[in-house]
Every structure is written in structure tokens, then in C-alpha cells.
MARTIKE-979407 format. One line per field, with one value per residue (C-alpha): x, y, z; chain. Coordinates in steps of 0.05 Angstrom, whole numbers. Example, Ala and Ser with C-alpha at 12.3 -4.5 7.8 and 13.67 -1.06 7.14 Angstrom:
<recs>
u	[246; 273]
v	[-90; -21]
w	[156; 143]
ch	[A; A]
</recs>
This chain:
<recs>
u	[0; 24; -6; -6; -12; -37; -102; -125; -87; -88; -88; -55; -64; -51; 17; -10; -63; -118; -118; -173; -176; -231; -226; -266; -246; -270; -253; -236; -191; -169; -122; -59; -57; -99; -74; -85; -77; -53; -114; -189; -213; -277; -298; -359; -383; -412; -427; -422; -406; -345; -331; -298; -268; -264; -272; -271; -334; -349; -390; -417; -418; -467; -479; -494; -465; -407; -361; -319; -260; -220; -144; -103; -162; -139; -183; -183; -226; -242; -290; -359; -395; -405; -333; -341; -341; -330; -309; -282; -232; -210; -160; -159; -136; -200; -166; -178; -252; -287; -280; -352; -339; -271; -293; -290; -344; -397; -375; -363; -405; -352; -352; -293; -327; -390; -434; -479; -536; -556; -622; -622; -622; -564; -526; -531; -508; -451; -426; -431; -389; -337; -329; -323; -266; -231; -241; -213; -151; -142; -148; -109; -142; -131; -149; -167; -144; -191; -247; -234; -237; -301; -333; -309; -339; -405; -402; -388; -449; -491; -468; -482; -552; -568; -532; -589; -631; -575; -556; -485; -483; -528; -589; -581; -628; -578; -520; -500; -499; -424; -411; -448; -403; -338; -364; -378; -309; -276; -317; -296; -223; -230; -260; -207; -145; -106; -113; -77; -126; -114; -148; -170; -201; -238; -264; -289; -325; -364; -374; -335; -270; -205; -187; -255; -248; -177; -197; -260; -231; -173; -217; -265; -218; -150; -119; -94; -124; -61; -44; -111; -98; -31; -65; -116; -61; -18; -78; -91; -17; -16; -75; -43; 25; -7; -61; -34; 27; 33; 102; 115; 126; 57; 25; 56; 28; -41; -48; -24; 52; 89; 158; 176; 227; 174; 128; 183; 201; 128; 111; 171; 154; 83; 97; 170; 183; 200; 145; 187; 202; 129; 107; 158; 144; 68; 69; 118; 73; 11; 48; 70; -1]
v	[0; 71; 140; 204; 251; 251; 287; 243; 177; 133; 60; 8; -67; -130; -105; -38; -72; -37; 32; 72; 144; 183; 259; 320; 389; 460; 512; 508; 450; 416; 362; 399; 361; 312; 243; 169; 108; 37; 12; 24; 85; 85; 153; 159; 229; 230; 306; 366; 368; 354; 366; 310; 314; 244; 214; 286; 304; 349; 314; 342; 289; 301; 274; 200; 188; 143; 145; 87; 101; 46; 40; 86; 133; 206; 248; 308; 333; 404; 442; 462; 523; 480; 482; 438; 362; 294; 234; 163; 142; 71; 47; -27; -86; -120; -188; -179; -190; -257; -281; -263; -190; -181; -170; -95; -103; -113; -48; -1; -29; -5; 65; 101; 115; 95; 137; 104; 147; 107; 107; 133; 62; 44; 107; 89; 18; 40; 91; 41; -10; 42; 71; 0; -12; 51; 31; -39; -9; 40; -11; -67; -121; -194; -213; -140; -146; -205; -166; -106; -149; -182; -113; -90; -151; -135; -63; -89; -134; -75; -34; -90; -100; -25; -16; -40; 21; 72; 116; 124; 194; 242; 269; 325; 369; 367; 396; 469; 507; 519; 445; 441; 497; 462; 395; 429; 460; 393; 360; 416; 404; 329; 342; 392; 370; 358; 432; 494; 509; 571; 594; 658; 624; 573; 627; 667; 605; 600; 676; 683; 717; 679; 696; 670; 606; 595; 605; 563; 507; 498; 501; 448; 401; 409; 420; 485; 495; 479; 422; 388; 391; 357; 305; 288; 286; 239; 193; 189; 177; 119; 87; 94; 69; 6; -9; 17; 6; 80; 112; 152; 215; 205; 195; 259; 298; 267; 291; 362; 362; 394; 371; 300; 324; 363; 303; 257; 305; 317; 242; 223; 277; 251; 176; 167; 132; 153; 135; 79; 51; 55; 18; -38; -44; -45; -96; -139; -136; -154; -212; -238; -235]
w	[0; -16; -9; -50; 9; 80; 65; 7; 10; -51; -29; -75; -70; -111; -132; -157; -201; -160; -128; -94; -68; -33; -40; -19; -46; -47; -99; -173; -191; -255; -278; -302; -367; -407; -387; -395; -350; -362; -324; -328; -290; -248; -221; -175; -158; -88; -86; -133; -207; -250; -324; -363; -433; -461; -530; -557; -519; -460; -406; -341; -287; -231; -161; -161; -231; -247; -307; -332; -378; -413; -407; -451; -466; -461; -416; -369; -312; -288; -243; -266; -239; -176; -150; -88; -100; -68; -108; -103; -157; -174; -225; -237; -279; -304; -295; -220; -232; -244; -316; -334; -316; -350; -422; -437; -490; -437; -403; -461; -519; -569; -539; -507; -442; -404; -358; -307; -281; -219; -182; -111; -84; -129; -109; -35; -48; -94; -43; 14; -24; -45; 26; 53; 4; 28; 101; 88; 55; 112; 168; 133; 174; 160; 88; 71; -2; -12; 20; -25; -88; -64; -52; -120; -153; -118; -145; -215; -212; -188; -248; -297; -269; -274; -341; -385; -365; -378; -436; -462; -432; -393; -429; -480; -439; -381; -422; -413; -479; -472; -476; -542; -569; -549; -575; -642; -642; -627; -683; -730; -713; -723; -792; -814; -776; -840; -859; -834; -779; -736; -672; -706; -767; -723; -676; -735; -762; -696; -691; -625; -606; -610; -537; -513; -553; -528; -455; -456; -499; -451; -389; -413; -450; -416; -485; -515; -584; -624; -577; -592; -666; -655; -611; -666; -719; -677; -664; -739; -753; -704; -740; -808; -786; -758; -809; -876; -920; -937; -936; -874; -916; -948; -880; -855; -914; -907; -835; -847; -841; -899; -875; -855; -804; -767; -767; -741; -686; -665; -667; -624; -573; -569; -567; -548; -615; -685; -735; -764; -694; -676; -738; -728; -653; -657; -713; -675; -614; -654; -686; -618; -591]
ch	[A; A; A; A; A; A; A; A; A; A; A; A; A; A; A; A; A; A; A; A; A; A; A; A; A; A; A; A; A; A; A; A; A; A; A; A; A; A; A; A; A; A; A; A; A; A; A; A; A; A; A; A; A; A; A; A; A; A; A; A; A; A; A; A; A; A; A; A; A; A; A; A; A; A; A; A; A; A; A; A; A; A; A; A; A; A; A; A; A; A; A; A; A; A; A; A; A; A; A; A; A; A; A; A; A; A; A; A; A; A; A; A; A; A; A; A; A; A; A; A; A; A; A; A; A; A; A; A; A; A; A; A; A; A; A; A; A; A; A; A; A; A; A; A; A; A; A; A; A; A; A; A; A; A; A; A; A; A; A; A; A; A; A; A; A; A; A; A; A; A; A; A; A; A; A; A; A; A; A; A; A; A; A; A; A; A; A; A; A; A; A; A; A; A; A; A; A; A; A; A; A; A; A; A; A; A; A; A; A; A; A; A; A; A; A; A; A; A; A; A; A; A; A; A; A; A; A; A; A; A; A; A; A; A; A; A; A; A; A; A; A; A; A; A; A; A; A; A; A; A; A; A; A; A; A; A; A; A; A; A; A; A; A; A; A; A; A; A; A; A; A; A; A; A; A; A; A; A; A; A; A; A; A; A; A; A; A; A; A]
</recs>
């Protein structure tokens, strides 16, 4: 077991394959950068509101709702207009669950996140199970790791039983108008990422000022405008490097890079590999599997 800090300890068990943290905060907070995890993330909001940016969409999570994010999915969180919040966060290896609950398809249905809007009864039960897990980790009584996994399995069954009644995300009527704007901007970038997009041109397209777009886009997504374009380009480059036989220079041109050297430098900064190294390594990994 290890902790992040004394106020909000993060408990780790099963050789770091499962972690849990209970946190209460007041005031405006945000993750410093969009990030990803090697494990699935489960985030239950006990009180308040939080804004998530995941799968290129802005989502407001409200009290009693739970979001599940697959491993390696880039996301960020920030405060909404309701600054105070309480949450319980779990990161876990799905192989810790019984076999019938390990398949990610039953959790995500081919989506890149899943929101569970629980009934009041389910909210009480979910919170009870989560707080019991935290208490077991804190006390470290005999067989506490086994107890935590049993409680987590019970929570997973609860979610699967409620899941059939849930939507992929909160209702459209619950979305603030600003979220729709940023979702439209993100969609516009995804459609035109291979072009020479600028903040000023994009702001003019949506009839807003560049400074306002820059400020709001960063607050809700965690990305600066130009940074998000690079993120989309790198995601597309990864797909093409894995699934096509196109030359690296042609891939660079197709996603908006005029110079191969600039593409190589940007790709290595984003992934830690050159494009050629990435293509060889990922294909080698796929062949091994």
C-alpha cells in the first residue's frame, strides 16, 4: 500500500493492479494536463459536479453518476460552476474481476467511455461499497485485499444490473450550452485537422472571439487549441502506421505536415518513438499476440 498525500491517501493493493482514493475538495480545480492510464478508471461522484473531456466530448458528471474510462483513453477533468465536490476514484486491472466481468465489450459497448446514471437506491449501495473498500484499505485487517476485491466484484455486478436502463451519456437536456459549443469546435477540428487550422479562423467560423475560444476550450478540454490539433493528428498517424502500408512521408502529408522532419520530431515527442520505430514495434507486438 502507498499513499499520495496525508489528506487524500491513494491505497494500492494487488501489486498496484488496483488503487482507490476518496477525495473532498472546495474551490476550482483541474487536472494539469490531459492524461491516460494503463488501467481502467472508475470515477464515482458523491457530491457536486465535474466536467470531463473524453472521446472528444465534454461531459458534465453530476452527483450519483459514475463514469468508466478504458485503459489508454486520453481524458481530463475540471471544475464546473459547482466548485465543491466529493469523489471516489478507482484504477484497476480487469483481470482482478471474475471471468464473466472481464470482457470490456460488456462495459463499453464499443464506446470510449461509459456513464452510469444510478437510481437513488443504487447510489446508496454503490457509495456504501466504495467507502467500505476505502475503510478496508485504511485498516489493513486480515485478508483485507480479498475483502476489497469481493466488494469491487459486488459493485461491478450492481453496475451490470443497472446498465441495461442507462444511456451512453447524460441526457441532452442536461447539457450546458457551452458544452455544445466546445463539442462542435472539437468536431470541426477532427474534420479539418489535415488543414492549416488557426485559432483565429476557427473562432471566426463560430462567430466568437479567439481569446474567448482559447480560454473556454482549454478550461473544458484540458488542451490548448493547437495542442488538440496535434493530438488528433498523432492519433490518426498511429492508426495509419499500424493499419496501412503508406510511406511515412505520405502519412505525414495526409495529416497536415508539410515537412517529414517536423512530423518525425512531433511524433517522437508525443509517443517516445520515431514513426518507423512505432510501426515496427506495434506490428511486432501484434504478431506476438
